[in-house]
C-alpha positions as a Markdown table, in Angstrom:
| # | Residue | x | y | z |
|---|---|---|---|---|
| 1 | Met | 4.4 | 27.6 | 3.7 |
| 2 | Pro | 2.2 | 25.8 | 1.2 |
| 3 | Thr | 1.8 | 22.0 | 1.4 |
| 4 | Pro | 0.8 | 19.4 | -1.2 |
| 5 | Phe | -2.6 | 19.1 | 0.6 |
| 6 | Asp | -3.7 | 22.7 | 0.9 |
| 7 | Asp | -6.5 | 22.1 | -1.6 |
| 8 | Ile | -7.9 | 19.2 | 0.5 |
| 9 | Pro | -10.4 | 20.1 | 3.3 |
| 10 | Leu | -8.9 | 19.9 | 6.8 |
| 11 | Glu | -11.2 | 17.0 | 7.8 |
| 12 | His | -9.6 | 14.9 | 5.0 |
| 13 | Arg | -6.0 | 16.0 | 5.4 |
| 14 | Gln | -4.8 | 13.1 | 7.5 |
| 15 | Ala | -6.4 | 10.6 | 5.1 |
| 16 | Ala | -4.8 | 12.4 | 2.2 |
| 17 | Glu | -1.4 | 12.2 | 3.9 |
| 18 | Gln | -1.8 | 8.5 | 4.5 |
| 19 | Val | -2.7 | 7.9 | 0.8 |
| 20 | Ala | 0.3 | 9.9 | -0.3 |
| 21 | Ser | 2.7 | 8.1 | 2.1 |
| 22 | Tyr | 1.5 | 4.7 | 0.9 |
| 23 | Leu | 1.9 | 5.7 | -2.8 |
| 24 | Val | 5.4 | 6.8 | -2.0 |
| 25 | Asn | 6.2 | 3.5 | -0.3 |
| 26 | Val | 5.0 | 1.7 | -3.4 |
| 27 | Arg | 6.7 | 3.8 | -6.1 |
| 28 | Gly | 9.4 | 5.7 | -4.3 |
| 29 | Gly | 10.3 | 9.3 | -4.7 |
| 30 | Ala | 9.3 | 12.4 | -2.7 |
| 31 | Leu | 6.1 | 12.8 | -0.8 |
| 32 | Phe | 4.4 | 14.5 | -3.7 |
| 33 | Leu | 1.1 | 14.3 | -5.6 |
| 34 | Ser | 0.5 | 16.0 | -8.9 |
| 35 | Gly | -2.3 | 18.6 | -9.1 |
| 36 | Ala | -4.5 | 16.1 | -10.9 |
| 37 | Asp | -4.0 | 13.5 | -8.2 |
| 38 | Val | -4.7 | 16.0 | -5.4 |
| 39 | Arg | -8.0 | 16.9 | -7.1 |
| 40 | Leu | -8.9 | 13.3 | -7.7 |
| 41 | Leu | -8.1 | 12.3 | -4.1 |
| 42 | Ala | -10.1 | 15.2 | -2.8 |
| 43 | Gln | -13.1 | 14.0 | -4.8 |
| 44 | Trp | -12.8 | 10.5 | -3.6 |
| 45 | Leu | -12.6 | 11.6 | 0.0 |
| 46 | Glu | -15.5 | 13.9 | -0.4 |
| 47 | Glu | -17.5 | 10.9 | -1.8 |
| 48 | Asp | -16.5 | 8.9 | 1.3 |
| 49 | Ile | -14.6 | 6.3 | -0.7 |
| 50 | Pro | -12.7 | 4.3 | 2.0 |
| 51 | Val | -9.0 | 4.9 | 2.3 |
| 52 | Pro | -8.3 | 1.2 | 2.5 |
| 53 | Ala | -10.0 | 0.7 | -0.9 |
| 54 | Ile | -7.8 | 3.5 | -2.4 |
| 55 | Leu | -4.7 | 1.8 | -1.1 |
| 56 | Cys | -5.8 | -1.6 | -2.2 |
| 57 | Ala | -6.3 | -0.2 | -5.7 |
| 58 | Ile | -2.7 | 1.1 | -5.5 |
| 59 | Asp | -1.5 | -2.4 | -4.6 |
| 60 | Lys | -3.4 | -4.1 | -7.4 |
| 61 | Val | -2.2 | -1.7 | -10.0 |
| 62 | Ser | 1.4 | -2.2 | -8.7 |
| 63 | Asp | 0.9 | -5.9 | -9.2 |
| 64 | Lys | -0.1 | -5.4 | -12.8 |
| 65 | Arg | 2.9 | -3.2 | -13.4 |
| 66 | Arg | 5.1 | -6.0 | -12.1 |
| 67 | Ala | 3.8 | -8.3 | -14.8 |
| 68 | Lys | 4.4 | -5.6 | -17.5 |
| 69 | Arg | 6.8 | -2.8 | -16.8 |
| 70 | Val | 5.6 | 0.5 | -18.3 |
| 71 | Lys | 7.2 | 3.9 | -18.8 |
| 72 | Thr | 4.4 | 5.8 | -17.1 |
| 73 | Arg | 4.6 | 6.9 | -13.5 |
| 74 | Leu | 2.4 | 5.2 | -11.0 |
| 75 | Ser | -0.3 | 7.7 | -10.0 |
| 76 | Leu | -3.8 | 7.8 | -8.4 |
| 77 | Asn | -5.3 | 8.5 | -11.8 |
| 78 | Arg | -3.9 | 5.2 | -13.1 |
| 79 | Cys | -5.6 | 3.5 | -10.1 |
| 80 | Lys | -9.1 | 5.0 | -10.8 |
| 81 | Ser | -10.5 | 2.1 | -12.8 |
| 82 | Thr | -9.4 | -0.5 | -10.4 |
| 83 | Leu | -10.7 | 1.5 | -7.5 |
| 84 | Met | -14.1 | 1.9 | -9.1 |
| 85 | Lys | -14.3 | -1.9 | -9.6 |
| 86 | Leu | -13.4 | -2.5 | -5.9 |
| 87 | Val | -15.9 | 0.0 | -4.5 |
| 88 | Tyr | -18.8 | -0.5 | -6.8 |
| 89 | Lys | -18.3 | -4.1 | -7.8 |
| 90 | Lys | -18.8 | -3.5 | -11.5 |
| 91 | Thr | -16.8 | -6.6 | -12.2 |
| 92 | Ser | -15.6 | -9.4 | -10.0 |
| 93 | Leu | -12.0 | -9.1 | -8.7 |
| 94 | Glu | -9.9 | -12.1 | -7.7 |
| 95 | Thr | -9.4 | -12.1 | -3.9 |
| 96 | Pro | -7.3 | -14.3 | -1.7 |
| 97 | Asp | -8.9 | -17.2 | 0.2 |
| 98 | Ile | -9.4 | -15.4 | 3.5 |
| 99 | Pro | -11.4 | -17.1 | 6.2 |
| 100 | Gln | -14.7 | -15.5 | 7.3 |
| 101 | Ala | -14.8 | -13.8 | 10.7 |
| 102 | Thr | -17.7 | -12.7 | 12.8 |
| 103 | Thr | -15.9 | -9.8 | 14.4 |
| 104 | Tyr | -13.1 | -7.4 | 13.5 |
| 105 | Ala | -11.2 | -8.7 | 16.5 |
| 106 | Glu | -11.4 | -12.2 | 15.1 |
| 107 | Ala | -10.3 | -11.0 | 11.7 |
| 108 | Leu | -7.3 | -9.2 | 13.2 |
| 109 | Lys | -6.3 | -12.3 | 15.2 |
| 110 | Gln | -6.5 | -14.4 | 12.0 |
| 111 | Trp | -4.3 | -11.9 | 10.2 |
| 112 | Ser | -1.8 | -11.8 | 13.0 |
| 113 | Leu | -1.6 | -15.6 | 13.0 |
| 114 | Ala | -1.1 | -15.7 | 9.2 |
| 115 | Ile | 1.9 | -13.3 | 9.6 |
| 116 | Arg | 3.4 | -15.5 | 12.3 |
| 117 | Asn | 2.8 | -18.7 | 10.4 |
| 118 | Ala | 4.6 | -17.2 | 7.4 |
| 119 | Trp | 7.8 | -16.7 | 9.3 |
| 120 | Asn | 10.7 | -19.0 | 8.6 |
| 121 | Thr | 14.5 | -19.1 | 9.3 |
| 122 | Asp | 15.1 | -16.9 | 6.3 |
| 123 | Ser | 12.6 | -14.2 | 7.2 |
| 124 | Ile | 14.0 | -10.7 | 7.5 |
| 125 | Leu | 13.0 | -7.9 | 9.8 |
| 126 | Met | 11.5 | -10.4 | 12.3 |
| 127 | Asn | 11.3 | -7.9 | 15.2 |
| 128 | Glu | 9.3 | -5.5 | 13.0 |
| 129 | Gln | 7.0 | -8.2 | 11.7 |
| 130 | Arg | 6.4 | -9.4 | 15.3 |
| 131 | Ser | 5.7 | -5.8 | 16.4 |
| 132 | Phe | 3.1 | -5.4 | 13.6 |
| 133 | Ala | 1.4 | -8.7 | 14.5 |
| 134 | Asn | 1.3 | -7.7 | 18.1 |
| 135 | Arg | -0.3 | -4.4 | 17.1 |
| 136 | Leu | -3.0 | -6.2 | 15.2 |
| 137 | Glu | -3.9 | -8.3 | 18.2 |
| 138 | His | -3.9 | -5.1 | 20.4 |
| 139 | Ala | -6.2 | -3.4 | 18.0 |
| 140 | Gly | -8.6 | -6.3 | 18.2 |
| 141 | Arg | -9.0 | -5.6 | 22.0 |
| 142 | Gln | -10.0 | -2.0 | 21.4 |
| 143 | Asn | -13.5 | -0.8 | 20.9 |
| 144 | Trp | -12.7 | 0.9 | 17.6 |
| 145 | Ser | -15.1 | 1.4 | 14.7 |
| 146 | Arg | -14.1 | 0.1 | 11.3 |
| 147 | Glu | -12.9 | 3.5 | 10.3 |
| 148 | Glu | -10.8 | 4.0 | 13.4 |
| 149 | Leu | -9.4 | 0.5 | 13.0 |
| 150 | Ala | -8.4 | 1.2 | 9.4 |
| 151 | Glu | -6.8 | 4.5 | 10.2 |
| 152 | His | -4.6 | 2.9 | 12.9 |
| 153 | Val | -3.6 | -0.1 | 10.8 |
| 154 | Ile | -2.8 | 2.0 | 7.7 |
| 155 | Ala | -0.5 | 4.1 | 9.8 |
| 156 | Trp | 1.3 | 0.9 | 11.0 |
| 157 | Ile | 1.5 | -0.5 | 7.4 |
| 158 | Asn | 3.1 | 2.8 | 6.2 |
| 159 | Asp | 5.5 | 2.8 | 9.2 |
| 160 | Phe | 6.5 | -0.8 | 8.5 |
| 161 | Gln | 7.1 | -0.4 | 4.8 |
| 162 | Asp | 8.9 | 2.9 | 5.3 |
| 163 | Asp | 11.2 | 1.3 | 8.0 |
| 164 | Ala | 11.7 | -1.8 | 5.8 |
| 165 | Trp | 12.9 | 0.2 | 2.9 |
| 166 | Gly | 15.1 | 2.4 | 5.1 |
| 167 | Gln | 16.7 | -0.5 | 7.1 |
| 168 | Tyr | 16.9 | -3.1 | 4.3 |
| 169 | Gly | 15.7 | -2.3 | 0.9 |
| 170 | Ser | 17.7 | 0.9 | 0.2 |
| 171 | Thr | 21.0 | -1.0 | 0.8 |
| 172 | Lys | 20.3 | -3.8 | -1.6 |
| 173 | Met | 22.4 | -2.7 | -4.6 |
| 174 | Asp | 21.8 | -6.0 | -6.4 |
| 175 | Trp | 18.1 | -5.0 | -6.4 |
| 176 | Ile | 19.0 | -1.7 | -8.1 |
| 177 | Glu | 21.2 | -3.5 | -10.6 |
| 178 | Asp | 18.4 | -6.1 | -11.3 |
| 179 | Ala | 15.9 | -3.3 | -11.8 |
| 180 | Glu | 18.1 | -1.5 | -14.3 |
| 181 | Ile | 18.4 | -4.7 | -16.3 |
| 182 | Glu | 14.7 | -5.4 | -16.2 |
| 183 | Leu | 13.9 | -1.8 | -17.4 |
| 184 | Gln | 16.6 | -1.8 | -20.0 |
| 185 | His | 14.1 | -1.8 | -22.8 |
| 186 | Leu | 12.6 | 1.5 | -21.5 |
| 187 | Lys | 15.9 | 3.3 | -20.8 |
| 188 | Arg | 15.8 | 5.4 | -23.9 |
| 189 | Leu | 12.3 | 6.5 | -23.1 |
| 190 | Leu | 13.0 | 7.3 | -19.4 |
| 191 | Thr | 15.5 | 10.1 | -18.9 |
| 192 | Gly | 17.0 | 11.7 | -15.9 |
| 193 | His | 14.8 | 11.7 | -12.8 |
| 194 | Arg | 12.2 | 9.4 | -14.4 |
| 195 | Trp | 14.7 | 6.7 | -14.9 |
| 196 | Val | 15.8 | 6.9 | -11.2 |
| 197 | Glu | 12.2 | 6.8 | -10.1 |
| 198 | Ser | 11.4 | 3.8 | -12.2 |
| 199 | Val | 14.4 | 1.8 | -11.0 |
| 200 | Glu | 13.4 | 2.6 | -7.4 |
| 201 | Glu | 9.8 | 1.5 | -8.0 |
| 202 | Val | 11.0 | -1.9 | -9.2 |
| 203 | Ala | 13.4 | -2.3 | -6.3 |
| 204 | Arg | 10.7 | -1.3 | -3.8 |
| 205 | Asp | 8.3 | -3.8 | -5.4 |
| 206 | Arg | 10.9 | -6.5 | -4.9 |
| 207 | Met | 11.1 | -5.6 | -1.2 |
| 208 | Arg | 7.3 | -5.5 | -0.8 |
| 209 | Gln | 7.1 | -9.1 | -2.1 |
| 210 | Tyr | 8.9 | -10.2 | 1.0 |
| 211 | Phe | 5.9 | -8.9 | 3.1 |
| 212 | Pro | 2.7 | -9.7 | 1.1 |
| 213 | Leu | 0.7 | -9.9 | 4.3 |
| 214 | Ile | 1.7 | -6.4 | 5.4 |
| 215 | Gln | 0.0 | -4.5 | 2.6 |
| 216 | Ala | -3.1 | -2.4 | 2.3 |
| 217 | Gln | -4.9 | -5.0 | 0.1 |
| 218 | Glu | -4.6 | -7.4 | 3.0 |
| 219 | Leu | -6.3 | -4.9 | 5.3 |
| 220 | Trp | -9.1 | -4.3 | 2.7 |
| 221 | Asn | -9.7 | -8.1 | 2.3 |
| 222 | Arg | -9.6 | -8.7 | 6.1 |
| 223 | Leu | -12.2 | -5.9 | 6.8 |
| 224 | Asn | -14.5 | -7.2 | 4.1 |
| 225 | Gly | -14.1 | -10.8 | 5.4 |
| 226 | Val | -16.1 | -9.9 | 8.5 |
| 227 | Ser | -19.8 | -10.9 | 8.3 |
| 228 | Thr | -21.5 | -8.1 | 10.2 |
């Protein structure tokens, strides 16, 4: 049976699936990429553009869409400009104030500590956040390359976001209602399935704001904060 990634070489198939899973966790909907997105993703992977950079671009574009809701669907093509800026540094991008680290182990420990320090009595999914922080510390004790490290952590981020939506976000009907109100000015332009998708994207965005440290752009910034 054909899959959405049949046009992507086998050596890049796992990376493609991680990108698609992350995009779905951000925008909602089915695990599906358009033909144009599949071709673009295949090109990026052939050019050895890092997967964390692709996912960071998705996060940054999602942040922009929060500031100004639009009728267009979030796609990889709409992340292209931001990705090129990230990878080739054509313009400076605002980055959080992340401390420098001398090793990836140190960077992961700092990341884990930041997650733990962000907990408070109102925090949700504490066990899942604790598990993620523990995994970061465990990863720091492994002799993994940057690429191997990124591959594992991306899988954990996808698992966390997927579980968070399944356990918590999908049951928050007030988020759906708030999203419908926020998108009211676009309702006549978004019909049928596109309206449902857009509402889910806004609701998922609200959930992701509870976990700003468990996102791909955090991984990208932590990796780049290591002075090798």
